[in-house]
N, C-alpha and C positions, 0 to 999 in steps of 0.2 A: 641520494637516488637509487643506488643500487639493491638497499634493500625494499623501500617501499616497490621498485618495478617487480622485483622477486617473490615479494610476498603478495602483492597484487595479481601476478600472474598464476600464484599458487591456487588463490583462494577463484579464480575467475577456471581454472582446471578442476577443482572440486563441483563448480557447478556444471562444466559438462561431465561429469561423471554421475552426476543426476541428484547430487545436495543442492539446498537452498543456498543463498548469498549470505544471509543472517549465522547458518550452521557453519559454511566456509570462512566468514570473518572470524566466528567466536575461535574456531580451529587455529587461526591466524594468531588470534589474541593469546590464545593458551599457549602455542608455541614461543610466542616472541613476546614475553610480558613485561620486557623493559624497554618497549618502544615510548617515545615520547609521543605525548597530543599531537604535535605537527605531523609526525609520522603515519599516526592512525588516520589523521584525517586526509593524507595524501594517499594510502591505500584505498582508505575507503572511495574518493574521488575516482582514482582509476580503476577500480574494477566495478562502482556503479557506471559510470561512462561509456566502459569497454563493452557492457551490457547493453545499456540504453542504445547504442548506435551499432550492435553487433552484427546486423545484417549487413550496413555499409563497409564494415571493416573485413567481415569475409569475402564481400563482393571484392573488393579491393585484392585480398590475399589471396582469392582463385586465379587472380589474372596474374599472379607474380610468380604463382609456382608452375613449375614443370609436371608434378605430380602430388596429390594430396598429401599433407603432415598428418599421419595418424596417430603422433604421440600428444596428448592432451598437452602435456606441460608446454611443450616447443610450441604447440600451435597458439596456446595462450598467452606466451611471451612475445609472439609474433602481433597478435591480435592487440594486446594492452600498449607496444611499441608503436603500434601504428596508430591506436586513439592520442597516446603523447603527440606524436607528430602532426595529426591534423587537427587536433581538438583543442590542444593546451599551447602554453607559450616556454614549454622548456626547450631548450638550447637542442637543437636536433642532433648537433654532433655529441652532445652528452646522452642524449637518448640511446642513440647507434651504440656508442661505446661501452655503455652501462647494460645494452639488452646483449651485445658479444660477452661481457663477462657473465651475466646471469646463464648464456646458453652452456659454458663451459661446466655448469654446477649439474646441469640436467642430464649428464651422460647418456647424451644422444649422440647415434651414429652420424647426425646431419650436421650438429653443432654449428659452430662460431661461423665459419664459411655461409652457409646458408644465412642465416640471420643478417649477416653483413651486408651480403646482397642484396636481399631483399627488403631492408629497409634503405639503402640508398638507392635502388632505384624507384622507391616509391617516391623519394625527395626530387627526383630527375623527373617522374611522369605524373607527379600527383594530380594535376586536373585533369589528363586524360584516364588514369585508372578510377577518380572518384565518379567521373561522369559514365563511365562503362559501367561501373557499380549500381548507378544508379536507376540504369535500363532496366533493372527488375523489380518486381513489387518488393519483392524481401530486402533488396538493396536500397530502392528509395526510401521505404518507411522503416525500414529495422524492425520488422513484424515476421513472423511465419506466414506463409502463403496462406493458410486456412484461415488464420485470423483477418488478413487484411481481407478476403473474399467474404467472410461472415460481417464483418463491419459495415461493407458496401453494403451488401442486402439489407441489413438491418438501419441503414440510416443514408439511402441513397445521395441526399442532398448535405451530410455533413459529414461524411465518412473522412473525406482528407482531413479536416478540422480534428477528428477524434482522435486520429492517427498521430497527425502531428501534436497535439497536444501532450500524448503518452512519453513522448521522448523530450517536454520537457524537464528542468530542475524544478520538483514541485514547492508550493511556496509554504512560509510558514506561518501558519494562523493560532492565533491563540483564543482562549475562551476566557471571558475574565469571570471570575467567581463573584456572583452577583450579591453572594451573602458578606463578602468581604471589600465590596468595592463596585464601581461603576467604570464603563468603557473612559469617559471624560479624564477622570481621575488616572486610570491606567496609563494614557496617552501621555499625561504630564509626565510620570515618572518615567516612562520609557526615552521623553524627550530631555529630561534633565539628566540620563544615560546618555546621550546622543545617538539613539536608538531611533531611525526615522519608521514610523508607522502611521495605517490610516486605519479609520474604522469601517467595518464591512455593515452592522447593525447593532443594536446596542449589546450584544455582549461579545462580538466577534471583531478582531483586529489582525490584520496584514501587515507584516514586518516584510519592511523593504527588501533587505538583505539578512538572508539567515545567521543566526546568531545563537553559541551554545545556551542552554537553558541558565548554568549559570551566571550570566548575565543579564537574564532577565527578573527584573526588580520583584521580590516579594514570590519567587517560584515557587523555593522550599518551605516558605510558610504557608501555601495552597491560595494565595492571590489570583493564581491566573495558572491554567494549562497549555497544552499544546495540544489543537484539535482541528482537523481540517473544516473547512467553514460549511462544506457538503456533509459530516457527518453529526454536526451541531445541528441541525433538522429535526434527528430521530427523538430527541427528550423534548421539543418543542411540540412535537406532532401529538404526543401521547396526554399533552394538557394535563398533568399530573396535579394534584391538589391536596392539601395539607390534610393526613390522616387516611389516604387511600394505600390500600395494599397491592403492591407493585412489585413484579417478577420482570428480571432482565435476564433472559435466556442466552447464551454463548456470551457471556460478559466479559470476557478478559480481553483485552486489558484493563479497562474499567473505566474508558474514558467517557462512554454515555452512561454508565452505572454514576458516575460522580458528576455529571450533570444534571441527571433527574434526581440528585438528592441536592445540588444547588438550586433548584425550581421549587421544591417544596418539603413540607416534611412528612414524608412519606415513609411506612412501613416497608423496606425494599428486600428482597431477596434474589441474590445474582448467583446464578449459576453457571458452571462452567464443565467441560469433562476433564479438564487439564489439571491437576493439581498444582503443577508447578505454575502455569498461566494463571490459576486462581490467584495465588501467591502476589501477582504481579497488581490486581484488584485490589488485595488488602494496604498494600503499598502504596497505591494511589491514593485510597480513600484516607490513609492514615497521615498521608501530606495535606490533605483538604480539610482534616478535621472531621471528618463524615464517617457515620457507622451503616452497615449494613450487615445481613446475614448472609453468609457466604457458604455456598454449597458445593460440594464436589460431584456431580452426576450428568447423566445425558439429559439433554432436554427432550432426545425423542422416546424417551421411559421415565417419565414424572414419577407413576407409580414407586419407584425405587426411593425417591427422594421427596415427594410433596406430601403434606400433612392432610388434604383434602379439602383445604378451606379456599376457596375461588379467589382471583385477583381481579381489582379493579381497572387496572392495565398489565398489558405482556408487551414487553420488546422482545420479538423473534429477528435477531439480528444472528441469521442462520450461516453456517458455512457455505462459502461459495467460491468460483473461481479466482477470486480477488482481482478479474479484469480491468474494473475502474481504478485502481490505485498502483499500476504496473508503473509509473513513472516512480515511485516510492520505494519497490520493489521490481525492480527491471527482469531479474531472473525469470518471474512469472511468465513473460512473454515465451521463452526458450524452453521451460519445464511443462508448461500446460500442453496437451494433447487434444484434439476438437474430439475424441472420445470420451476424454474427460467428463464433458458437460452432464451424460445419460445419468452418472452417478450421481453428480452432485443435485441433479434435479429430484433424483427420487430420495435421497435424504433430505432436501427441503421439506417436499412433499409431507415425509413422514413426522417431522418435526413440526410442520405447521398444524398436521390434524393432532398431535398429542397434545401439542399446548393449545390448542381452541378448546378442549375439554377444561382448560383448568381457568378459562376466562368467566367471570361473574356475569349475569344478564344486565343487559345496560353497560357492560364494562367493553373497553377496547382491545384490539392488538394490531401491533405496526408488524407489517414484514419487511424486513429490511435486508438487504445486501451491498455489496461494492463490487457490484458486477456492471455491465454495461452489455450484457447480451440478455435478449428475450426469453432467452428456454430458463434461465433462473430468474426472470424477471415478471413482466406481463403477462408471459404464457401460464407461469406458476401461479400469477394471481387470478388471474383467470379461473384455471382449473381448478383450485382452493374454492372460491365463489360457486362453482358448481356444486362441488362435493358436499357444501354445507348451505341448506336453506336458510339458516340463521345468521348467514355473516353477510352484514351490508356494508357494501364499500361506503367509504366516506371522503369528502374532497379535502384535498391537501391544502387549499388553499394560496392565496396569491403569491407567497414566495419560493414554490415550487411549480414545475410543467404537470399541466392537468393530468399527464401518463405516470407521472410518478419518477420519470426516467433522467438524473441528472448526469448530462454526460462531462467528461473530462473539459475544464478550461484554465485560463491562467490562473483563476481564485479558486478553484475546488475539484478535488478530485469526482471518478465516477460515482455515482449511487441510484438503488434504487427504493422507492417507498410506496407501499399500500398499507393503508389505515381500513381496518372492519370495526362494527360494532356488532356486537352478540345481541341479536333482538330474541323476543319471547317465541317468535315462531319457531 
């Protein structure tokens, strides 16, 4: 436990310093290459869990401290240990003992005496401290105050459910490659492996208890992919057909790219501004035995990479706040700022206008985000319609809400979709 607690605290401290949790964990794996898979899993659980419930843990810690802890390493250690004591089945004496030992390696002036006192006081007063932390919106919902306020304003009838859903463990959802099988056949293969699962629709399967991809039969042969159910709507909404010319803008890591190619024999171009992320698209397509033209380029400046031939279908899966997938990336809640949204909105509008020029007459563009905030979603789509008289909004069908906003549920993450056809006008 000593190593996992120490390294999880290190990752958390890096997030407090402004790094993403993905980058913080990559640094841990690089500095500790000999970790066993079980240890890596434990470090991930502690890091993700501590950030998922950070507001509550901070509220508890604040009540236990006589003065704030300004050292990120020590603060992170205390929060990780509190998470273990309140949310896991780890033996309390072991959690406290190892935290005290870790504190001696931090070079802190406050050191092990403070850690020992804080954690033992928590064990004595747990119920009172947790109740006290939950008296504030930040402590109750483990989201920043501005986030709570904006969700409440946007969804007055659903805001509590939206916030609570963002603190759940995300589901493991699969997309069956219909070129290589069907849902019924793959469910039978999962049952043979002792993996409990159920169908969500004709290509999506929800696995009851998450497992590694190495346990999924045929994963490395391209029979199935991991993709959230909400994200699987994107390819279907574009209703691609054989022979169409299709653009997947901002394509990395390639989940939607692969899905489009599974649905029809299209001539697909996948664009992403980050060459390193584009390599992930290539890896995904290789696993699926599919081909596309991969282009490193900025979707907002297509003149630098577009050959001038219009596309029948364009997927504009634009950069956004990613607030709809916060339970998969809980650091988002604490790294985002309310003022970030103006920048996202400006970038999204520029990309939409640039990509619209690439759509053939009669063709369609799907605007997609993994956000829950109207500034990036409904208001963005409405403004686009006002700027382009030839952009005809299309219905999304019975599988999606009329306004295109999917809110997080136990079955899927949060997404937004708006579909447009280019008319002759």
